[in-house]
Steps between C-alpha positions, in 0.01 A plus 500: 500500500121460489363188312263586221169336529446334159225263615162494346239702700322185593807361662648799675360404846656161464833660393490724816417223738761255370757774503398576870548135587824437320704807396353831663819566705877505426794403706702826528803492276391202293263406225332239722129558554264347747141536599247406774522131405863494614436696813197295598694178423751578774235414763558138574216258385220758478680729252519223241128434548412871463721532189333196353158644555601830327654322207200269472260793495705662235488186281125481545469866400720440194270206400207742507691715260515221244828303566476164312518156676871467391598845623314431840686166529834683464386758761394233749852337448662831572311559833540132615872519420526837685302362799679173531866620447412832687403306808862367548659702774758760374536347161142559423521862600784557254300302234198723559710816455587396144233263368206747512218272414234769486693710251557191290131419503412849406741494215353169373149666502626811326661291225192290460280809497733673255480212259114545493439148618296588805126437495372719779386338817530128520327376813514134391879525567480717805301242708760209456784745562327619815456137619871428432603806695280406787634153499855624501420748780349225712813287442727792589304544839535138573876513429543812713314333788709181467834691497394733773374224727735218421804647309647414166592140614141384489450620135822345367497178700 
């Protein structure tokens, strides 16, 4: 059954990209969907970093389309939770399969947009969001390096 695209014209590209990341494909014989975010996340260490970059870019694009600071904070929480929990071996992959942070974020923006509360482009919010994403990305690289070089014992001891 093909999903109807009920997105505003301005948001259809974001809808398509978030669907590609989170729910483009279906596991045969089930209703469970997955996307490139899940597939990329299967690559140890690097997959979570790449997924984080895609999700962060999507949030920045959503900010350009008028998401409020409150909506952007919820979006950031979604991608941080997805990245942190998603980085746990095996459990994180199952979590990624069902959490779908990019679709959640798109739905937040669509609801916000539908309520008529968007104000167009809001660069004063985009810059701090971008800085937070860069900081989180650098922290993730540092953690990946530490885990790859010294193992989990160094992090938790």
